[in-house]
N, C-alpha and C positions, 0 to 999 in steps of 0.2 A: 451482293456477295458481302458477307462477314466473314472475315478471315483472322486468326491470331497467329502472330509471329511469336516461337518462344524465343526468349531473349528479351523482345522489347513488348511483347504482348499487347501489339496495337490490333483492335478487334473492328473490322471492317465489313461493310455490307455494300451490297447494290441491289438494285431491283431488275427483275426478267419478265417478259411475256412468254409464257409456255403454253402449248397448245394440248399437250397430253400430259395428264397425271403420271406422276411415277410410279412403279411397280417395284415393291420390296422383293429381294430375291428368295426370303423365305416365307414361311407361314403369317401372313399380316394378321397382327392383334391390333386392336384399337383399345382406347380409354377414354372415355368422355369427362371432360373437365368437371369438376363439383360445382363450379358457376354456369353451366350449360352452354358456353360460348365456343369452346374448342374440342374437337375429336383429334386424338395424338394416334398416329399410326406407327407402329413398331413391329418387328420381328425379332426373334432369339434365334433365328436360324438362318444359314446361308452368309452371303459376304456383309449383308447390312446387319447381321445381328451385334444386339447390345455387348458390348464388352464387358459391361458392368451392369450386373444383372442384381446387386446386394439389394436388399430390402430392411434397411433399419431405419431412415428417416423421411417419413415413420415407418413402421412395420405396418404396412396394409396390404399386403400381396401384390403390390406393384413396383416395378423396379424403382429405385430412387432417382434413376435419370429420368424417367416421366414424370417424377412427382417435382422434379425441378423446372421441367419445361412448364408444367401446370402451375407452379409457383410464380416463376417470372412473369408469364403472361396474363396471369390474374391480378398481380401487382400493377402492370401498366394498364390494364383495362378499368381496375379500380380507380386509379388516379386520372386516368384521362377520359374516360369515358362516363363513369358515375361522378365524379368530382369537377374534372373541368368541362365536360357536355360534348366532347368530340362525339360524333354522329358513329354509331356501331359501324363496321364494314357489312357491306350487302351480304344476303345468304347467296350462296352459289348455287341454287336451285337444285340441289339433291346430287350434287359432284361429291365424291368422295364418299358417298353412303347416306349423308343428310344435310340438312342445311348448315350445319357448324362449319367453323372456320376449320380446315384441315391443317395438321403438322405431320410431316413424315420425317421420321429418323432413319437416315442412310446414309451410306458412302457417298459424300460429297467433297469436290476441291475447296472447302472453305467452311466456315463454322455455321453458316447460315445463307439461307437465300429467301427473298420474298416475291413471290410471282403473281402477275395481275393478270386476271380474265374476264375479258370485254365479255359483258351480259348481252343475250338477244334483246333487241330494241336499244337500250341505253343502260350508261351506266358499268361501272367494273367492280369485280371481286377479288378475291386475293387467296391465295393458300402459301403455305411455308414448307421450307427444308431446311432441317438442322442435322449437322453433324451426328452420326450412331454414337462417337466417341467423344462428343463435346464435353462431357461431364469432367474428362482427363484434367481439364484446367480447373477444376474445382467446382463444388455447386452452385455459388453466388456468383462466379463467371458464367456458367453456364445458363443460370436463370438471368442474369443480364444479356444475353445472347438471344434467349426466345423473345425478352420483353422487346428490344430493339427491332427484331423481325416484326413483332406484332404492332408496333406503331407504324412501321411501313404500310401496313393494312389499313390502319386509321386515317393514313396520309392518302391512300388509293379511294377512301371514299369520298375524300375531298376532291381531289384532281390526281391525273397522269400526266398533265401537258406540261409540268414545268421541268427545269433542269435536274439533273440527278443529285447536282451537290447538296441543293436544300433539303433534298429527302435524305440524305446521309446526315447532313450536318443537325437537322432536327432529331433523327432519331437517335444519333449518338450523343447529341445532347442529353436527350431522355435517359437513356442508357447509364450515364455517368453520374448524372444527378439523382438516381431514384437507387443504384445499386452501388453501394461502399463499403469499404471496409474488408475487401478482400485485396492481398498483394496484386495480383494479376490486373485487377480491376484498375486499383489506385494508380501503379505504375503504367498502364497503358494511358490513363487520363493525363499523367505529367508529360508522356511523350507526345501526345496530339497537342497540348499547348504549346511545346516545343516545336514542332512541326509548321504551326501556323507561325510563331512568333520568328523563327528563323528565316522564313521567305515573304516579307510583306509585300515585295514588289510582286508577285504572282496577281493575278486576277481574283477577284472576291470569289468568283464562281469557278476558281481552277480545280480540275479534277487530275487525279494519278498522285502515286506516292503519298497517299494517305491526306491529302490537302483537303480535299472534301469533307472528311471525316472530323478533321481538326475545325472545319466550320462550326463544331460545337460552340468554340470562343464568339464568333460573332452571335450566336443565339443568347450566349450568356451577356455579351455586351448589350443586345437590344433589352433585355428584361433589367439589366442592373442599372443602366444608363436613363431608361424610363420612369425607375422605380413602379412597375407594374407588375399584376401578378400574373402567374403563369398562364392564366386563361387566355392572356392575348396572343400566344403562340396559335391558337384556335382562329383568331381574328386575322392574323399573318394569312394562313392557310387558305381560309375563305376569301382573302383578296387575290390571292394569287390564282385561285381559283375562277374566279370572275373575271381575272384580266388574262386568263390562258398564258400567262409570262411572270417568270419569278422577279424581274426587275420592275415592270411596270406595277405588279401587285406588291412589293414593297415600296413604290414611291406613294400608292394609296394607304398602305399600312402603317406609315411612318407617324401620322398623327397618334396613332394608338400608343406608340412609345415615347409620345413628345417631344419627337424630331422633326422640324421643319421640311425636309426631304431627305431622301437618299444620300444625295452629295454631302450634306451637312453629317448624316450619320456615318458615313465612311470617314468623314473628316475627323469626327470625333473619334472613332474606333482608331484611327492610326495614333492619335495623342494617347487613348487608353493603353494602348499596347505598350508604351513607354513604362507604363506603372505595371505591368502583368507580373504575376507570379512573385518573387521575393522582393521585387520593386515598388510593390504598392506601398501607397502612402495612406490608405485610409479612406481616400475620396474617390476611389474608381470601384475597381472590381471587388463585390462582396466575398469576403472569404469563406463563407458558408453555402455559394453556390457551386461551383467546381473549383475547389481549391487546387491551386498550383504550388508545389513544395521545391520546385526546381530552381535554383539562381540561374534564370535566363532572361534573356530581352532581346530585344529587336537590335539588328546591325544597324551602325552608322558610319556613314563617311564624315571624317572629322577636319576640321579646319585649325590648324595648332597656330598660325601666325595670320595678322590681320595688317593690311589687306590681303585676300585670297579669293581665288575661283576654282570651282571644281565643276566637273559633269559628272552627274547622277549615273548610276546603274538604269537599266532599263524599266521602266514600270509599265504593266499591261493595266488592261481598263479597271479602274477601281483600287488599283494596287499601289503601294505606297512606298515612297524612299524618304529617307531621314539623313540630314546634314547637321552634323553638331559642332557648335563653336566651343571651342577650349578656353575655358578663362584664361586671361593675362593680366588682371589685377593693374591694368595701366590707363584703359580709356573708358570714359564715362558713357558714352553711348556706341551703338552699334546700328548699322543699317544693311539689312540683307534684300537683294533682289533675286528674284526666279523668273527664269524665263523657259519658256517650253516652246513646243510647235502646235500645241493644241491645248484645249481646256483643261484647267488643274485646279485644286485647290491648295493654296500654300498655307500653312499654319505654325506660327513661332510658339513654342511650349518652353516655359523659362521656370526650372524646377527648384523650387526653395528645397533648403535641406531637410526641413522638418514641416512639410504643408504640402497644400496642394499646389496645383499647376494654374499659371497666369497665363493664359492665352489670347493670342490675337489672331484673327482668321481674316485672311483677304482673299477674294475670289478673282479668276482672271480667265478671260477666254482666249489666251493666247497671247494677250499682252503681257509685260514684265510686272510680278506683282512686288510691291516695295513693303516691307515690314520693320518699322521703326523699334526699336530694342533699348529704350533708356534704361540707363542704370544695369545693363546686361551682366556686369562683374558681380554685381551683388546676389546673383544666383549660382548654386551647385551646377548648374546646366541649361543649356541654351539650345532647343533641338529644332530645327525647322523641319516639319513633317509635311510632304508634296504627294497629294492623292492625283492620280491622272484618271481626268473625268474625259478623255477622249476614249472612242471605240478601239483605237490601234494604240500600239505599245509605244512608249516614247521617253526620250530624257531629258533633263533639265539643266541648264546652266545657273548657277549658285553662285552669286559674289557678293561677299561681306567687306565691307569699310568701317572704319571706327574713327570716333571724333570725341575730342576733349580730354581731360585728364581726371583720373578716376578719384572720386571722393565718396566714400563709403556711405550708403543711405540704406542699410538693409532693413527690411520687416523683422521687428522683434518676434513675430509669430514664426519667423524662421529658424529661431535659435535653437541648439540642442541643449544647450545649457547657458546659465545665466550667473554672472559673479558680479554682486555689488560692493561698493566701498564707499567710505564715508571719511572726510578730513577729520572729523571729531564726532562724539557720539554722546557727549553731555553739554546741554544746553539751558538757558533762561528762558522763561516767557517772551514771547515776542521774537526771540533769535531766530535765523534762518541758515542752513548749510545746503550745499549742492551736493548731491549724491554722484557716483560714476556707476556706470552700469554696463560690463562689456559681454559679450556673447561668442558663444562658439557655433557657426556656422558650417565648417568643413569646406570653406570657401574663402573667397577673396575678402568678405567684410569680418574674418576673424578678428577679436579684439578692438573693433571701432565701439567707439564710446555711444550707446543707444539710448541713454538716461530718460532724454527728454521725450521720447518717443513711447517708452515703457508704460505698462499697466502697473501702477505701484498700490500698495496695500500697507495702510497703518493699523495693526491690531487695537490701538485704542487712540482713536483719532480726538478725544477729549483732552490727550496730554500732548499729541502733537500729528500734526496733518502732513500729506505728502502728495505732491502735484508736479508732473513732469520733472520728476526727480529732485524738486526742491522740497526742504523738510522744514516746516514753521513750527516753533515751539508754541504750545499753548498753554498748559498749566502743569503743576508739579505733578510728577509720576514718573512711570515706565512704559514703553510700549515697544515692539517689535515692528519693524519697518522692511519689506522685500519687496522683490519685482518678480513678475510672472508672464507667462504667455499661454496657450492653450494647453500646453502639455507638460511643460517645466515651469520651477519657479526657483529664485536664487535663493542661498541662504540668508537667515535671519540675521538683522542688525539691531540689536539691542541698545537703545536709546533712553537716557534719563534727563529729565527736565528738574531742575532745582528751584527751591523757593528761595525768592527774593532775600537777600541779608538785611538783619534789622540794622537802622541807622545806630551809628556811636559817636558819642561826643557830648556836646552842652548844650541843650536847648533852655530858656530863661523865658518865662512870662511876666508883664507888669499891666498896669493899667492905663499905661500910656501917657502919665504924667510924669516925665523923666528930667525936666531941666534942661538944660543945656547941651547935655550929652548925647540926649535923644537913645531910642530903642537900641540902636546897632551898637551905639560905643557902650551902653551898659553891658549888653550881652558879651562884648569883646571883652570888657575888664571881668565879669563872673568867669568866663572859660578860661582867661589866664591865670585868675586865682585858684581855680580846680585844678589846674594843670599844675600849678606849684605845690599845692598841697599832694597830689598824688606823687609827683617827685619825691618830697619830702618822705612821706610814706615809706615809698622802696627804699630810701635809704636806711629809714630805721630798721 
């Protein structure tokens, strides 16, 4: 069922097996799609009559609503059958009038349905129903609904033996990745992101309250994490079809997405969701995939003072819970222990202010997992993500202890801004000066001196070089020196290296035959005479 809710506009769908094809209340009209794959059934009379029969986009003698259905289905067929190689749905052996896929526009209690029909012998075919007034949501939205339902028929050509959540997760991902630009579609996509992130403790395969449709986030994660093409979705479905089970099929398919196991994948998924939507740091979800423009995030249980203990909310199978340690800028290290009643994965994610995550993963089969967090106050956030591997729900006991006195050792890459300083900027060749460098992290290490760990640049190393914050003057001239990380750089410091001054005074030469005075005595005499003469001259 695919339903849209006015106000939130979340489009939902499910699949059904229905033995009897629908009958329209008015005279049935049909329109074969130009690509030859679909036959659209509609009426202009009775309860199922199209409420909007305008024919303007394009003006071709066919109501625009019919054109929208054809356009949406053609888009999905072209992208997934012709480009990605999904097998076409099996022909329905003349049901509906011929062997083409049938689509019926009629009054239904949703925006769309895909119905699966077993074929004599073996295999499954498919037909679809769409709301007769679906165009009221807008042309692009109606096209997306049609495309969503068609992809269900492509899935049925693979298997109908897996759980409904993965059907909806995949079709919804297809719908929102292909059809963009309409307000209804874009807002619905944002709401589905929020739905998935706000309830991470639910099972990965949970259904109800639109959660299965929000499974589109899982599909996006697999593609983005694996950095693999969209064609791997077909491989996932082939593996699930071979296994006859979504979970076993996923275990087999994880190699396609460069992941060692489903448990590893779900553990990383829990981490990635810390960076979803406007929390993204550029190392996780691709913004051109399913963009999320809501400022939303996963809920965390916070520990404000250490030592501290907390019992988490209950997590279902492959659901996640989060415990966040609030920075206290006082202790150097932290140790977190996690205890559960069954198997789980605990993953500590330390979030830099302006960079990727430093993650430590520990696996446990029911014993306590210990996560050591050195220098935890150097990070903006420290979150422990726990994924339940047990088949039954469980809560977790989380204990955090602190050790040592905080000494800032932040990563320069985490700095949001850099400020360089020098005690002096005029040098002579051979002289050295040590620079200072402070960073803004929006975290405990703000204003810590990070000069010795920074990447420094001299624009003219023939004049002066710089390494680990120490400037060495080389030759006369001018240069600029600054620090940088991957995203920002400090203001440039202008350095000048002066020439060595010429010697001033008296130097005398002789042949070495100077008698009892010797060379040094004679030079001293000449210099005294010269000095007297200079003083006499100035008096005159």
